[in-house]
C-alpha positions as CSV (number, residue, x, y, z in Angstrom):
1,M,109.4,109.2,151.1
2,H,110.0,106.7,148.3
3,S,108.3,107.3,145.0
4,S,108.0,104.7,142.2
5,L,108.9,107.4,139.7
6,P,112.4,108.9,140.0
7,A,112.5,112.7,140.1
8,A,114.5,114.8,137.7
9,A,118.3,114.4,137.9
10,P,120.1,116.7,140.3
11,P,121.7,119.8,138.7
12,V,125.3,119.6,137.4
13,R,127.0,122.7,138.7
14,A,130.0,123.9,140.7
15,P,129.0,122.8,144.2
16,R,128.1,125.6,146.7
17,H,130.0,124.0,149.5
18,A,130.2,125.7,152.9
19,P,132.7,125.4,155.8
20,V,132.1,122.1,157.6
21,A,135.3,121.7,159.8
22,H,138.1,123.8,161.2
23,L,141.7,122.9,161.8
24,I,142.5,124.6,165.1
25,R,146.0,125.1,166.4
26,G,146.5,127.0,169.7
27,G,143.0,128.4,169.7
28,V,143.3,129.8,166.2
29,V,141.6,128.5,163.0
30,E,144.6,127.5,160.9
31,G,142.6,125.8,158.1
32,V,139.1,125.3,156.9
33,H,137.6,122.3,155.2
34,Y,134.6,123.0,153.0
35,G,131.9,120.5,152.0
36,S,128.2,119.5,152.2
37,V,126.1,117.6,154.7
38,V,122.6,116.3,154.8
39,V,120.6,114.6,157.6
40,L,117.4,112.8,156.9
41,D,114.8,111.9,159.5
42,A,113.1,108.4,159.7
43,G,110.5,109.6,157.2
44,G,113.1,110.5,154.6
45,E,112.7,114.2,155.0
46,A,115.8,116.5,155.1
47,V,116.0,118.0,158.6
48,F,119.4,119.5,158.2
49,R,121.3,120.8,155.2
50,L,124.7,122.4,154.9
51,G,126.5,123.4,151.7
52,D,125.0,122.0,148.5
53,P,123.6,118.5,149.1
54,E,121.2,118.8,146.1
55,A,123.9,119.2,143.4
56,A,125.1,116.3,141.3
57,F,128.4,114.7,142.6
58,Y,130.2,111.4,142.4
59,P,129.7,109.2,145.4
60,R,132.6,107.0,144.5
61,S,132.8,103.8,146.6
62,A,130.0,105.0,148.9
63,L,127.6,103.8,146.1
64,K,128.8,100.2,146.5
65,P,126.0,99.0,148.7
66,V,123.6,100.2,146.0
67,Q,125.5,98.3,143.4
68,A,125.4,95.2,145.6
69,V,121.6,95.5,146.0
70,A,121.3,95.5,142.2
71,M,123.3,92.4,141.9
72,V,121.3,90.6,144.6
73,R,118.2,91.6,142.8
74,A,119.7,89.9,139.7
75,G,120.2,86.7,141.6
76,L,123.7,87.0,143.1
77,P,123.6,84.0,145.6
78,L,125.9,85.6,148.2
79,D,125.2,86.3,151.9
80,G,127.3,87.1,155.0
81,A,131.0,87.8,154.6
82,L,131.1,87.4,150.8
83,L,128.2,89.7,150.2
84,S,129.8,92.3,152.5
85,L,132.9,91.9,150.3
86,A,130.8,92.5,147.2
87,A,130.1,96.0,148.6
88,A,133.7,96.6,149.9
89,S,136.5,99.0,149.5
90,H,138.7,96.4,151.1
91,S,142.2,96.7,152.6
92,G,143.8,93.9,150.7
93,E,144.1,91.5,153.6
94,E,144.4,87.8,153.0
95,R,140.7,87.2,153.9
96,H,139.7,89.8,151.2
97,L,141.8,88.1,148.6
98,V,140.5,84.6,149.5
99,G,137.0,85.8,149.6
100,T,137.2,87.4,146.2
101,L,138.5,84.2,144.7
102,R,135.6,82.3,146.4
103,I,133.1,84.7,144.7
104,L,134.7,84.0,141.3
105,Q,134.6,80.3,141.9
106,H,130.9,80.5,142.4
107,A,130.7,81.1,138.7
108,G,133.6,79.0,137.6
109,L,135.7,82.1,136.9
110,T,139.3,83.1,137.9
111,E,141.3,86.2,138.7
112,D,142.1,86.5,135.0
113,H,138.5,87.5,134.3
114,L,138.7,90.6,136.5
115,R,138.9,93.9,134.6
116,N,139.5,96.3,137.5
117,V,142.8,98.2,137.5
118,P,145.8,96.4,139.1
119,D,146.9,98.0,142.3
120,L,148.7,97.5,145.6
121,P,146.7,96.8,148.8
122,L,144.9,99.8,150.2
123,D,146.0,99.4,153.8
124,P,149.6,100.8,154.3
125,A,150.8,98.0,156.5
126,V,149.4,95.3,154.2
127,R,150.9,97.2,151.3
128,D,154.3,97.3,152.9
129,T,154.3,93.5,153.6
130,W,153.1,92.9,150.0
131,V,156.0,95.0,148.6
132,R,158.6,93.4,150.8
133,A,157.5,90.0,149.5
134,G,158.3,91.3,146.0
135,R,154.7,91.4,144.8
136,G,153.6,94.0,142.4
137,P,150.2,95.5,141.5
138,S,147.4,93.0,141.3
139,R,143.7,93.1,140.2
140,L,143.0,90.8,143.2
141,A,144.7,93.2,145.7
142,Q,142.9,96.3,144.3
143,N,140.3,97.5,146.8
144,C,137.3,97.0,144.5
145,S,138.1,93.4,143.5
146,G,135.2,92.0,145.6
147,K,132.7,94.2,143.8
148,H,134.2,93.2,140.4
149,A,134.1,89.5,141.3
150,A,130.5,89.9,142.2
151,M,129.7,91.7,139.0
152,L,131.3,88.8,137.0
153,C,129.4,86.3,139.0
154,T,126.1,88.0,138.5
155,A,126.8,88.3,134.7
156,K,127.7,84.7,134.4
157,L,124.8,83.4,136.4
158,N,122.4,85.4,134.2
159,G,123.9,84.3,130.9
160,W,125.3,87.8,130.2
161,P,128.7,88.3,128.6
162,V,131.6,88.5,131.0
163,D,134.3,90.1,128.8
164,D,132.6,93.5,128.7
165,Y,130.8,93.5,132.1
166,L,132.1,97.1,132.7
167,D,130.5,98.6,129.5
168,P,127.7,101.0,130.5
169,S,125.4,99.4,128.0
170,H,125.9,95.9,129.5
171,P,122.7,94.4,131.0
172,L,124.3,94.4,134.5
173,Q,125.3,98.0,134.3
174,Q,121.9,99.0,133.0
175,L,120.3,97.2,136.0
176,I,122.7,98.9,138.4
177,A,121.8,102.3,136.9
178,E,118.1,101.5,137.3
179,T,118.7,100.5,140.9
180,V,120.6,103.7,141.6
181,E,117.6,105.7,140.4
182,D,115.2,103.5,142.3
183,L,117.0,103.9,145.6
184,T,118.1,107.5,145.4
185,G,114.7,108.6,144.1
186,H,116.0,110.6,141.2
187,R,117.5,110.2,137.8
188,V,121.3,109.8,137.3
189,A,122.8,113.2,136.2
190,T,125.7,111.8,134.2
191,V,127.8,108.7,134.0
192,T,131.6,108.4,133.9
193,V,134.3,105.8,134.9
194,D,135.4,105.2,138.4
195,G,139.0,104.6,139.4
196,C,138.5,100.9,139.2
197,G,137.1,101.0,135.7
198,A,133.4,100.5,136.6
199,P,130.7,102.9,135.5
200,L,130.2,105.7,138.1
201,F,126.8,107.5,138.4
202,A,126.4,111.1,139.5
203,V,123.7,111.5,142.1
204,S,122.9,114.1,144.8
205,L,124.2,113.8,148.3
206,E,120.6,113.8,149.5
207,G,119.9,111.0,147.0
208,L,122.8,109.0,148.4
209,A,121.5,109.4,151.9
210,R,118.0,108.3,150.8
211,A,119.5,105.2,149.2
212,A,121.4,104.3,152.3
213,A,118.3,104.8,154.4
214,R,116.3,102.4,152.2
215,I,118.9,99.8,152.5
216,A,119.5,100.1,156.2
217,S,115.7,100.0,157.0
218,A,114.8,97.2,154.6
219,A,113.1,94.1,155.8
220,P,115.3,91.0,156.4
221,G,115.6,88.7,153.4
222,T,115.0,91.4,150.8
223,P,117.9,92.3,148.6
224,E,118.4,95.6,150.5
225,G,118.1,93.8,153.9
226,R,120.6,91.1,152.9
227,V,123.2,93.7,151.9
228,A,122.6,95.7,155.1
229,D,122.8,92.7,157.3
230,A,126.0,91.4,155.6
231,M,127.8,94.7,155.9
232,R,126.8,95.3,159.5
233,T,127.7,91.8,160.6
234,H,130.9,91.7,158.6
235,A,132.1,95.3,158.8
236,E,135.8,94.4,158.4
237,M,135.0,92.5,155.1
238,A,133.5,95.7,153.7
239,S,136.6,97.6,154.7
240,G,139.4,96.2,156.8
241,T,141.1,95.9,160.2
242,G,141.5,99.2,161.9
243,R,139.4,101.1,159.3
244,D,137.3,104.0,160.7
245,V,134.1,102.9,158.8
246,A,134.2,99.5,160.4
247,A,134.8,101.1,163.8
248,L,131.8,103.4,163.3
249,M,129.5,100.5,162.5
250,R,130.7,98.7,165.6
251,A,130.2,101.8,167.8
252,V,126.6,102.6,166.8
253,P,124.2,99.6,167.0
254,G,122.5,98.9,163.7
255,L,124.4,101.5,161.8
256,L,125.2,100.9,158.1
257,A,128.1,103.0,156.9
258,K,130.2,103.2,153.7
259,D,133.0,105.6,152.8
260,G,134.2,106.7,149.4
261,F,137.3,108.3,147.9
262,E,137.4,112.1,147.8
263,G,135.9,112.6,151.2
264,V,132.5,110.9,150.9
265,Q,130.7,109.2,153.7
266,V,127.1,107.8,154.1
267,A,125.6,106.2,157.1
268,A,122.1,105.1,158.0
269,L,120.2,103.6,160.9
270,P,117.6,100.8,160.9
271,D,114.7,103.2,161.4
272,G,115.6,105.2,158.2
273,R,117.5,108.1,159.7
274,A,120.5,108.8,157.5
275,V,123.4,111.2,156.9
276,A,125.7,111.9,154.0
277,V,128.9,113.9,153.9
278,K,131.1,115.2,151.1
279,I,134.4,117.0,152.0
280,A,135.3,119.3,149.1
281,D,139.0,118.7,149.3
282,G,138.7,115.0,149.8
283,A,140.3,115.0,153.2
284,A,139.6,111.9,155.3
285,R,140.6,113.8,158.5
286,A,137.5,116.0,158.1
287,R,135.2,113.2,156.8
288,V,135.1,111.3,160.1
289,P,134.4,114.1,162.6
290,V,131.9,115.7,160.3
291,T,130.1,112.4,159.9
292,A,130.0,112.0,163.7
293,A,128.6,115.5,164.1
294,A,125.9,114.7,161.5
295,L,125.0,111.5,163.2
296,T,124.6,113.5,166.4
297,H,122.2,115.7,164.5
298,A,120.3,112.6,163.5
299,G,119.8,111.7,167.2
300,V,122.7,109.2,167.8
301,D,124.0,109.4,171.4
302,P,127.2,111.5,171.2
303,V,128.8,109.3,173.8
304,L,128.9,106.5,171.2
305,L,130.7,108.8,168.8
306,T,133.4,110.1,171.2
307,A,136.2,108.2,169.4
308,F,135.3,109.9,166.1
309,A,135.6,113.5,167.3
310,G,138.6,114.3,165.1
311,E,142.4,114.1,164.9
312,T,144.5,115.8,167.5
313,V,146.9,118.5,166.2
314,L,150.4,118.2,167.8
315,G,152.9,120.9,168.5
316,G,156.3,119.8,169.8
317,G,154.8,116.4,170.4
318,R,152.0,117.6,172.6
319,P,148.3,118.3,171.8
320,V,147.7,121.9,170.7
321,G,144.4,121.6,168.8
322,G,142.4,119.4,166.5
323,I,140.0,119.0,163.6
324,R,136.6,120.2,164.7
325,P,133.3,120.4,162.9
326,V,131.8,123.9,162.7
327,T,129.8,124.8,165.8
328,D,126.9,122.5,166.1
329,L,127.5,121.8,162.4
330,N,124.8,124.4,161.6
331,T,126.3,127.9,162.0
332,T,126.0,128.5,158.3
333,A,123.4,126.0,157.4
334,E,120.2,126.8,155.4
335,P,117.1,125.6,157.1
336,A,115.8,122.3,155.6
337,G,113.3,123.0,152.8
338,V,114.8,126.4,151.8
């Protein structure tokens, strides 16, 4: 349950990951993905743990819904598609670029004010089209540009400086850090810099699940509720066409889900049930089926998750195996509370 006083920061240590998925070819385990998983019930209690969900780790872009909540708390006047984009790791589609410019225009700013790292679009097909058109890396095309535009907009509307909005000591980043601690329920373990240039906060996997649960179960109209409603209603703005995280939100009614680089996934239901996954080697091919298995543990109808069961392994062009979560995702799990 939520406490007004954050608990101590999670320990910084080499994570004690456990096997979470097998690569099976011809009935033989050819490879093993290690990682950690946690499942929370509607009351916020961990009912399933695997690996080391209590150690500090970097949630990467899976923390974006929390950052968006902080900005809405600070008066960010966005809703709907544009608020979803503020929490996005977008694919670089035209709608994402246009939306990012619209967020900037809210505060009378332009693309030149962005301080994220220039990059090509995240989606391979969009990237190929971009390159064929002779276009190079762009701050607008980089997958975090919606978040950065929202950060700039929030800073400008509050009368805070915009040139150094990524400095950890900036009022906006201080507010985000406070919101991270509020929603995760524990102190930040350490702070570094994410790939896009924004401050990145180390939390626990369990804390990340708790934060997602608080957002997904929040009352309509609250900052948390606005972010959840925006992302659920405009899932492709928070990701992109054909992205697995958008498909997952469409498949499970009311689900809020966000992925992050290096094999991170968080998902939560409106009643507060939540799961969080970290794949040790960062493999997306394990992230999706392990998340589906965790959601089954949380009580989601497995029929809704059939499409997320894992990639098929081919041999000579025909199916000979696949990526499969460890049996029931609990063969090596410690009981919750141990």
